[in-house]
SERO-4910 file (N, C-alpha, C, O; in steps of 0.05 Angstrom, whole numbers):
BEGIN
 pado doro    nc1    nc2    nc3   cac1   cac2   cac3    cc1    cc2    cc3    oc1    oc2    oc3
  Unk    A     17    -24      0      0      0      0     17     25      0     12     44    -15
  Unk    A     38     25     17     57     48     18     71     51     -8     75     73    -18
  Unk    A     80     29    -20     94     29    -46     76     41    -67     85     57    -84
  Unk    A     51     33    -67     32     43    -87     29     74    -85     29     88   -105
  Unk    A     26     83    -60     23    112    -56     48    127    -64     47    148    -77
  Unk    A     71    116    -56     96    130    -63    102    130    -93    118    146   -103
  Unk    A     88    112   -107     91    111   -137     71    129   -151     78    143   -169
  Unk    A     46    129   -142     25    143   -156     16    169   -141      2    185   -154
  Unk    A     23    172   -116     16    197   -102    -13    202   -100    -29    183    -97
  Unk    A    -21    227   -102    -49    236    -98    -68    224   -118    -92    224   -113
  Unk    A    -58    213   -140    -76    200   -160    -92    178   -147   -115    172   -155
  Unk    A    -80    165   -127    -93    142   -114   -116    151    -96   -133    135    -89
  Unk    A   -115    177    -88   -135    187    -70   -154    208    -82   -167    223    -68
  Unk    A   -156    208   -109   -173    228   -122   -202    225   -115   -217    244   -116
  Unk    A   -211    201   -107   -238    197    -98   -243    202    -69   -265    201    -59
  Unk    A   -221    209    -54   -222    214    -26   -232    243    -21   -227    260    -38
  Unk    A   -244    248      2   -254    275      7   -233    293     18   -237    318     19
  Unk    A   -209    282     25   -188    299     36   -161    288     27   -158    265     21
  Unk    A   -141    306     26   -114    297     23   -103    293     52   -118    295     71
  Unk    A    -77    286     54    -66    280     80    -65    305     98    -59    326     88
  Unk    A    -72    301    123    -74    324    142    -50    327    160    -53    339    182
  Unk    A    -27    317    153     -2    318    168     -3    300    193    -24    292    202
  Unk    A     21    295    205     23    277    228     18    292    254     20    280    276
  Unk    A     12    318    252      9    334    277    -18    329    290    -21    334    314
  Unk    A    -38    321    275    -64    316    287    -64    292    306    -47    274    303
  Unk    A    -83    293    325    -84    272    345    -87    244    333    -73    225    341
  Unk    A   -105    241    313   -111    215    302    -87    205    286    -79    182    290
  Unk    A    -75    222    270    -52    213    254    -27    208    271    -11    191    263
  Unk    A    -24    222    293     -3    216    312     -6    187    323     13    172    326
  Unk    A    -32    180    328    -38    153    338    -31    132    318    -21    111    324
  Unk    A    -38    138    292    -32    119    271     -2    114    269      8     92    267
  Unk    A     13    136    269     43    134    267     54    119    291     73    104    288
  Unk    A     43    124    315     53    110    339     49     80    336     67     65    344
  Unk    A     26     72    326     21     43    322     41     32    301     51     10    305
  Unk    A     45     47    279     64     37    258     91     32    269    103     11    264
  Unk    A    101     51    285    129     49    295    133     32    320    153     19    323
  Unk    A    112     31    337    116     18    363    100     -8    366    108    -26    381
  Unk    A     78    -11    351     63    -36    353     53    -45    326     29    -48    321
  Unk    A     72    -49    307     64    -56    280     46    -81    278     29    -83    261
  Unk    A     51   -100    296     36   -126    294      7   -121    302    -10   -138    296
  Unk    A      1    -99    316    -26    -93    325    -41    -74    306    -64    -67    311
  Unk    A    -28    -67    283    -40    -47    265    -67    -58    254    -86    -42    253
  Unk    A    -68    -83    247    -92    -95    237   -115    -92    257   -138    -87    249
  Unk    A   -109    -96    282   -129    -96    303   -138    -67    310   -162    -62    315
  Unk    A   -119    -48    310   -125    -21    318   -136     -3    297   -151     16    302
  Unk    A   -129     -9    271   -136      9    250   -161      1    235   -166    -23    232
  Unk    A   -177     20    227   -202     14    212   -197      5    183   -215     -5    170
  Unk    A   -171      8    174   -165     -1    147   -174     19    126   -177     43    132
  Unk    A   -177      9    102   -184     27     80   -209     16     65   -214     -8     65
  Unk    A   -223     35     53   -245     27     35   -237     37      7   -230     60      4
  Unk    A   -239     19    -12   -229     25    -39   -250     17    -59   -267     -1    -54
  Unk    A   -248     29    -83   -265     21   -105   -248     15   -129   -225     24   -131
  Unk    A   -259     -1   -147   -245     -8   -172   -267    -13   -193   -289    -21   -187
  Unk    A   -259    -10   -219   -278    -16   -240   -276    -46   -248   -295    -56   -261
  Unk    A   -254    -58   -242   -250    -87   -249   -228    -99   -232   -209    -86   -225
  Unk    A   -231   -125   -225   -211   -139   -210   -208   -167   -222   -227   -180   -228
  Unk    A   -183   -175   -225   -177   -202   -236   -165   -219   -213   -147   -210   -199
  Unk    A   -176   -243   -210   -167   -261   -189   -153   -285   -200   -157   -293   -223
  Unk    A   -137   -297   -183   -122   -322   -192   -120   -340   -167   -112   -331   -146
  Unk    A   -126   -365   -172   -123   -385   -150    -94   -395   -148    -83   -403   -168
  Unk    A    -83   -393   -124    -56   -401   -120    -55   -421    -97    -76   -426    -84
  Unk    A    -32   -432    -91    -29   -451    -68    -35   -437    -42    -44   -450    -23
  Unk    A    -32   -411    -41    -37   -395    -17    -66   -386    -15    -74   -374      5
  Unk    A    -82   -392    -36   -110   -383    -36   -115   -365    -60    -97   -361    -77
  Unk    A   -139   -354    -61   -146   -336    -83   -132   -308    -79   -134   -296    -58
  Unk    A   -118   -299   -100   -104   -273    -98   -113   -254   -119   -121   -262   -141
  Unk    A   -112   -228   -113   -118   -207   -132    -92   -203   -148    -71   -198   -137
  Unk    A    -93   -205   -175    -69   -201   -191    -71   -176   -208    -50   -167   -218
  Unk    A    -94   -164   -209    -97   -139   -224   -121   -123   -215   -143   -135   -212
  Unk    A   -118    -97   -211   -140    -79   -204   -140    -56   -223   -120    -43   -228
  Unk    A   -164    -50   -234   -167    -28   -253   -181     -5   -239   -201     -9   -225
  Unk    A   -170     19   -242   -181     44   -230   -184     43   -200   -205     49   -189
  Unk    A   -163     34   -187   -163     33   -157   -164     61   -146   -148     78   -152
  Unk    A   -184     65   -128   -186     91   -113   -191     85    -84   -209     70    -77
  Unk    A   -174     97    -67   -178     94    -38   -197    117    -30   -188    140    -28
  Unk    A   -222    111    -24   -241    132    -18   -244    137     12   -256    157     20
  Unk    A   -234    119     28   -233    123     57   -208    108     67   -205     85     62
  Unk    A   -192    123     81   -167    111     91   -142    126     80   -120    115     80
  Unk    A   -146    150     71   -124    166     60   -103    171     82    -79    171     76
  Unk    A   -112    176    106    -94    182    128    -77    158    135    -53    160    140
  Unk    A    -90    134    134    -75    109    139    -55    104    117    -32     97    122
  Unk    A    -63    108     92    -46    103     69    -21    121     70      2    111     67
  Unk    A    -25    147     73     -2    165     72     15    162     97     40    167     96
  Unk    A      4    155    120     19    150    144     39    127    140     62    129    147
  Unk    A     29    106    127     46     83    121     68     91    100     91     83    103
  Unk    A     60    106     80     79    114     59    101    132     71    124    129     64
  Unk    A     93    150     89    112    168    101    132    153    119    156    158    119
  Unk    A    121    133    134    139    116    150    159    101    133    182     98    141
  Unk    A    149     91    110    167     75     93    190     93     82    212     83     78
  Unk    A    184    118     77    204    136     67    223    146     89    247    148     85
  Unk    A    212    153    112    227    166    133    240    147    153    258    155    168
  Unk    A    232    122    154    243    102    173    253     78    158    244     55    164
  Unk    A    271     82    139    281     61    122    295     39    138    296     16    130
  Unk    A    307     47    161    321     27    178    302      7    190    311    -13    202
  Unk    A    276     12    188    256     -6    200    238    -18    180    215    -27    186
  Unk    A    247    -19    155    230    -28    133    220    -57    138    196    -63    134
  Unk    A    238    -75    146    230   -103    150    208   -105    171    190   -121    168
  Unk    A    210    -89    192    190    -89    213    163    -78    202    142    -88    209
  Unk    A    165    -57    186    141    -45    174    127    -64    155    103    -63    152
  Unk    A    143    -81    142    131   -100    123    113   -120    137     97   -134    123
  Unk    A    114   -123    163     97   -142    177     69   -131    183     52   -145    193
  Unk    A     65   -105    175     39    -93    180     18   -103    160     23   -105    136
  Unk    A     -6   -109    170    -28   -117    153    -50    -96    155    -56    -87    177
  Unk    A    -62    -89    132    -83    -69    131   -108    -81    120   -108    -91     98
  Unk    A   -130    -81    136   -155    -91    125   -166    -73    103   -163    -49    104
  Unk    A   -178    -85     82   -188    -70     60   -216    -79     52   -221   -103     50
  Unk    A   -234    -60     48   -260    -66     37   -259    -56      8   -257    -32      4
  Unk    A   -261    -74    -11   -259    -66    -39   -286    -70    -53   -296    -93    -55
  Unk    A   -297    -49    -64   -322    -50    -79   -316    -47   -108   -304    -27   -117
  Unk    A   -325    -66   -124   -321    -65   -153   -347    -54   -165   -368    -67   -165
  Unk    A   -345    -30   -177   -368    -16   -188   -362     -4   -215   -338      1   -221
  Unk    A   -382     -1   -231   -378     11   -258   -371     41   -254   -379     53   -234
  Unk    A   -357     53   -273   -351     82   -271   -376     99   -268   -375    120   -255
  Unk    A   -398     91   -281   -423    106   -280   -434    107   -251   -442    128   -242
  Unk    A   -433     84   -238   -443     82   -210   -424     95   -190   -432    104   -169
  Unk    A   -398     94   -197   -378    104   -178   -382    134   -171   -377    142   -149
  Unk    A   -392    150   -190   -396    178   -186   -414    183   -162   -409    201   -145
  Unk    A   -436    168   -160   -454    171   -137   -447    155   -113   -453    162    -90
  Unk    A   -433    133   -117   -426    114    -95   -403    124    -78   -403    121    -54
  Unk    A   -382    134    -91   -357    142    -77   -363    162    -54   -353    157    -32
  Unk    A   -378    184    -59   -383    202    -37   -397    189    -13   -392    196     10
  Unk    A   -415    170    -19   -430    157      2   -411    138     18   -413    136     42
  Unk    A   -394    124      4   -375    106     18   -357    123     36   -353    115     59
  Unk    A   -347    146     26   -331    163     42   -346    174     66   -335    175     88
  Unk    A   -371    180     62   -388    192     84   -393    171    105   -391    177    129
  Unk    A   -401    147     98   -410    127    117   -386    112    130   -389    102    152
  Unk    A   -364    110    115   -342     94    125   -323    110    143   -308     99    158
  Unk    A   -324    137    140   -304    153    154   -310    156    183   -332    165    191
  Unk    A   -291    148    200   -295    150    228   -269    158    243   -269    160    267
  Unk    A   -247    162    228   -222    167    241   -216    197    244   -207    205    266
  Unk    A   -221    214    225   -218    242    227   -244    255    220   -259    247    202
  Unk    A   -251    276    235   -277    290    231   -278    301    202   -259    313    193
  Unk    A   -300    296    189   -304    306    162   -326    327    163   -348    321    173
  Unk    A   -321    350    153   -342    371    153   -361    365    130   -355    350    111
  Unk    A   -385    377    132   -405    374    110   -393    382     83   -399    370     63
  Unk    A   -378    404     84   -366    414     59   -348    393     46   -346    392     21
  Unk    A   -334    377     62   -315    357     51   -329    337     33   -317    328     14
  Unk    A   -354    331     39   -368    310     24   -374    319     -5   -381    302    -22
  Unk    A   -372    345    -10   -377    355    -37   -352    360    -53   -353    372    -75
  Unk    A   -329    350    -43   -303    355    -56   -303    346    -85   -290    359   -102
  Unk    A   -316    324    -91   -315    313   -118   -339    320   -135   -343    309   -157
  Unk    A   -355    339   -126   -378    348   -142   -367    362   -167   -346    376   -166
  Unk    A   -381    359   -189   -372    371   -215   -367    401   -213   -349    411   -226
  Unk    A   -383    415   -197   -379    444   -194   -351    450   -183   -337    468   -193
  Unk    A   -344    436   -162   -318    441   -149   -294    432   -166   -273    444   -166
  Unk    A   -298    410   -181   -277    401   -199   -273    423   -221   -250    428   -228
  Unk    A   -295    434   -230   -293    455   -251   -279    480   -240   -263    493   -253
  Unk    A   -287    488   -215   -274    511   -203   -244    507   -199   -228    525   -203
  Unk    A   -237    483   -192   -208    476   -189   -194    479   -216   -172    490   -217
  Unk    A   -206    470   -238   -194    473   -264   -190    503   -271   -169    510   -282
  Unk    A   -211    519   -266   -208    548   -271   -185    560   -255   -169    575   -266
  Unk    A   -183    552   -230   -162    565   -213   -134    557   -221   -115    571   -215
  Unk    A   -131    534   -234   -104    525   -242    -97    537   -270    -73    535   -278
  Unk    A   -116    549   -283   -112    558   -311   -112    589   -313    -96    600   -329
  Unk    A   -130    602   -299   -133    631   -302   -115    647   -283   -115    643   -259
  Unk    A    -98    664   -295    -79    679   -280    -92    704   -266   -110    716   -278
  Unk    A    -83    710   -242    -92    735   -229    -74    757   -238    -51    752   -246
  Unk    A    -83    782   -237    -66    805   -246    -40    806   -229    -40    801   -205
  Unk    A    -18    814   -242      7    818   -227      4    840   -207     -9    860   -212
  Unk    A     17    837   -184     16    858   -163     44    865   -154     63    852   -160
  Unk    A     45    887   -139     71    897   -127     93    901   -148    116    898   -141
  Unk    A     85    907   -172    105    912   -193    118    887   -204    137    889   -220
  Unk    A    108    863   -197    119    838   -207    115    836   -237     95    846   -248
  Unk    A    134    822   -250    132    818   -279    118    792   -286    118    783   -309
  Unk    A    107    779   -266     94    753   -271     66    753   -257     62    766   -237
  Unk    A     48    737   -268     22    733   -256     22    710   -236     41    694   -236
  Unk    A      2    708   -220     -1    686   -201    -28    674   -204    -45    683   -219
  Unk    A    -33    652   -189    -59    638   -190    -73    640   -164    -61    642   -143
  Unk    A   -100    640   -165   -116    636   -141   -119    606   -138   -132    593   -155
  Unk    A   -107    594   -117   -107    565   -114   -133    556   -100   -137    563    -76
  Unk    A   -150    542   -114   -175    532   -102   -170    505    -90   -165    485   -104
  Unk    A   -172    503    -63   -167    477    -50   -193    462    -49   -210    465    -31
  Unk    A   -196    445    -69   -221    429    -71   -224    409    -49   -245    405    -37
  Unk    A   -202    395    -42   -201    375    -21   -184    386      2   -162    396     -2
  Unk    A   -194    384     26   -180    395     49   -152    383     52   -149    359     51
  Unk    A   -132    400     55   -104    392     57    -90    389     31    -66    383     30
  Unk    A   -104    395      9    -93    391    -18    -69    409    -24    -50    401    -36
  Unk    A    -70    434    -15    -49    454    -20    -23    444     -8     -2    445    -20
  Unk    A    -24    434     17      0    424     30     10    398     18     34    394     14
  Unk    A     -9    380     12     -1    354      2     12    356    -26     29    340    -32
  Unk    A      3    375    -42     15    378    -69     45    385    -67     59    380    -86
  Unk    A     53    396    -45     82    404    -41     98    382    -27    122    385    -25
  Unk    A     85    360    -18     97    341     -1    123    328    -12    142    324      2
  Unk    A    123    322    -38    146    308    -50    163    327    -67    179    318    -83
  Unk    A    159    353    -64    175    372    -80    202    378    -67    204    377    -42
  Unk    A    222    384    -83    247    393    -73    243    422    -63    222    434    -69
  Unk    A    263    433    -50    260    461    -40    257    480    -64    241    499    -62
  Unk    A    272    475    -85    270    493   -109    242    490   -122    230    510   -130
  Unk    A    232    466   -124    205    462   -135    184    475   -118    165    486   -128
  Unk    A    187    473    -92    167    485    -73    167    515    -76    146    528    -76
  Unk    A    191    527    -79    193    556    -82    180    565   -108    166    585   -108
  Unk    A    183    550   -129    170    556   -155    140    554   -152    125    571   -162
  Unk    A    131    533   -138    103    528   -134     90    551   -118     69    561   -125
  Unk    A    104    560    -97     93    581    -80     94    608    -93     78    626    -87
  Unk    A    113    612   -111    114    637   -126     90    639   -145     78    660   -148
  Unk    A     83    616   -156     60    615   -175     34    613   -160     13    623   -169
  Unk    A     34    600   -136     10    596   -120     15    606    -91     18    590    -73
  Unk    A     15    633    -87     20    643    -60      0    633    -40    -24    630    -46
  Unk    A     10    626    -16     -9    615      4    -31    635     10    -54    626     16
  Unk    A    -25    661      8    -46    681     14    -68    681     -7    -90    693     -2
  Unk    A    -64    667    -30    -84    666    -51    -97    638    -52   -110    631    -72
  Unk    A    -93    622    -31   -106    596    -30   -133    600    -16   -134    612      5
  Unk    A   -154    589    -28   -180    591    -15   -195    565    -17   -191    549    -35
  Unk    A   -213    560      2   -227    534      5   -256    536     -5   -265    557    -13
  Unk    A   -270    514     -3   -298    513    -11   -315    531      6   -332    545     -5
  Unk    A   -310    532     32   -326    549     49   -319    578     45   -336    596     48
  Unk    A   -293    584     39   -286    612     32   -302    620      7   -313    642      7
  Unk    A   -303    603    -13   -317    610    -38   -346    615    -32   -358    634    -43
  Unk    A   -358    599    -14   -386    603     -7   -390    630      6   -410    644      0
  Unk    A   -372    638     24   -374    664     37   -372    687     16   -388    706     16
  Unk    A   -352    685     -2   -348    706    -22   -373    708    -40   -381    730    -47
  Unk    A   -385    685    -46   -408    685    -64   -432    699    -50   -446    714    -63
  Unk    A   -435    693    -24   -458    705    -10   -453    735     -5   -472    751     -4
  Unk    A   -427    743     -1   -421    771      2   -428    786    -24   -440    807    -24
  Unk    A   -421    773    -47   -427    785    -73   -457    788    -77   -466    807    -90
  Unk    A   -472    770    -66   -501    771    -68   -513    790    -47   -538    792    -46
  Unk    A   -496    803    -31   -505    822    -10   -523    808     11   -544    818     17
  Unk    A   -513    786     21   -528    771     41   -510    767     66   -502    745     72
  Unk    A   -504    789     80   -486    788    103   -496    769    125   -481    757    140
  Unk    A   -523    767    128   -534    750    149   -527    720    144   -526    704    162
  Unk    A   -523    713    118   -515    686    111   -486    682    118   -478    662    130
  Unk    A   -469    702    110   -440    700    114   -434    698    144   -416    683    152
  Unk    A   -448    714    160   -441    716    189   -448    691    204   -441    688    228
  Unk    A   -462    672    192   -468    647    206   -444    629    206   -444    609    221
  Unk    A   -423    635    191   -398    620    192   -395    600    169   -412    599    151
  Unk    A   -373    585    169   -367    567    147   -388    546    143   -386    529    125
***
């Protein structure tokens, strides 16, 4: 699982409602503690992952029936577990053999791409119990927010402060996305990314909702909060 994430990165979590929320949070600290100090108990302590695929090929072996190929694998619940394991594999290489003993339970639903659009948000909603998910998070994969994200990555904002270059308004469709996009960048790559996408110009779904209601002159809506 860690190898898959370190190979494909955020593509594996595109159906998830959030990107990784760092190891500073209480829940993710607990996951990391289990990984490093009680790896044999990971299966018992962790809720595992919920994933979807459009097709799965099986093969009978001496060890039992094995999955030999998965098409369109998406981890729709368990992103924190996945990235915690991947991070440990990268940062604690001296303990790789110990980490290899970890088992992660997986619920895999094989669904057609047509059904996946409606099913994935519900799987994420009902299966998530490890980190609090806000109501706004459940709409991360709605076509409106996907479209807004596309606009924000393409349309330049006017240059400011006499700069000879334009910047982007970064729309964070999935919570933690801005930080996670920089996770595997070198320092030079991160500097280029932040020059093009200043943190001060990153805005979220609830920010967008506030701006929209302000534009509509509905302060009583805005003042109720995110």
